[in-house]
N, C-alpha and C positions, 0 to 999 in steps of 0.2 A: 411653536413656532416648526415652522418645516424643517427639512433637510437639507441642506446646499449639496447642488449637482454633486463634488467629489464626493463626501460624504455617500451621498446614494449608490455609485459606483465600487465603495472600501466596503459596504456592505453584500451589495450581489457578489463584491470577489469571497467576501470570508464568507458568504454562503456554499459558495460551489466547494471550497476548500473543503471545509469543514463534509461536507456531505462526502467528497474526495477521501478523505479522513475516514469517515465511522461506514464506506460503503468498503476501504479496500481493508480495513481495520475487520469486518466482520465475516471477510470471507476468508483471509490471514489465517483467523483465531478460528475457527471454524473449520478449515482445512486443516489447520493442525492438532484441534482438537480428536477430527475423525486422522492421524495417523498416529497420533499418541493412544489411542483407542483401540482402532479396531485397523491396526498397518495393510493385515492381508485385502480387506476391502478394498483400501485408496489406490492400494497395489493392483487391482485386475478392474480397479475404472478408471484411471485415472490415463488418461488417450495416452498408449508412448510410454506407460513406464513398464509394462512388463518386455519390451526393447530392450529397456533398459540390463539386463540381468534378472537375475534369477531372485526372488523376494528376500530380503533379511530385513527382518523385523524390527532390529535393534537399529539398523541404521534408518529409516524408517521415524521411528520411533524419537531417533537424535531429531531428525528434520524439524519434526511434529513440537518440539518443545522451542527451538526457535519462531516455528509461525507464530505457534504461541502469543509471545512475547513480544513478536512485532507486532502481529494485530494487536492485542492486550497495547500495548505502548501507542498505536496509531491512534487507537478511540480515547484514548487518556487524551492526546494531544489535538483532538479534534475542541475541544472546548475552549483553548488560547495558543493556536497554530505556532503563529510566531514566539515565542515563549515556551513554543518547545522544536522548532525548527532543528537543531542538533538532532534532537531524538528522531524526528521522518527523514534528515537532510542522509540519515544512518541504514534507515528502514529502504528510502528507496534506493541508497548504494547497494544492498544486500540483492532487493530486487535487480538490481541491474547487475552485478554482477549472475545472477542465474539464469538473465534473460538471454546474460552476453552466452554463457556457456550452454544452452538451450539451442542457440542459432549457431556457434560453434558443433555443435553436433549435426545443427542440421548441414550447412559447410560441407562438413566430412563424409554425409552418406550414414550417419553411424546410427538418424530418426528420420523417420520420413512420415507420412502419410496422415500428418495429426497438427498437418499448418494451422482449419481454425481453428482448436481447442488452443494451442497455444498463442492466436495470435490474443483470441479474449484471456486465456486462462493465465498467462504469463505478462503480456506483451502489451495491452492496453494498461493495467492495471500497470505496469514497471514505467510510465509513459505516464500517466496520469500524476504519480507519487512525481515522479522529475518536475514535471508542470510544477504542482505544490511546489517546489524547493524553492524554483528560478521564481515564481512568483511571492512569497515569501520574501526572500533575498535584495528585489527588488523594490516590497515596500518600505516605506518611510520605519523608522526605527521607532518613533513615536507613535506611528497609527496602531497599533493596540494600546496605547495609553489612550489615547482618543479614543478607540473604540471604547472603553470598560468605563471610560466618563461618559461617555454618552446614554449605554447601556443604564449605570449605574442613574441617571440626570431621568429615564423616562420610568423609573421602579416608583 
């Protein structure tokens, strides 16, 4: 029996959400591991970071711990996004706070010259996570139950 149109749309929505969660999660995880294991390398290679002041390896590692946790959480949440909506919302909120701080730094003239890196590395992932939260929030509560039942039936 074929999928009805709403099921196809829901399935496509599910795929983009899972893709965003895995991609952003892997980026967060890898960035966090880099911060934890090679704080000096991270400090000197991420555009704009040296402008923020001298390297404090402990602070960089502290930030890395949060990125690792958020990355792992997003990767795990990709399997059942609706169920882990609160976790995804916390990750999106953390990214939104980070992006807001970066934007404020630009507006005050504390940061300059790295807009492309900021857009690609900070603002786009933040916007994608916020879009995921909105999409999941608007999705009917029973959609994941129906999706799980379809997956089970296809086995």
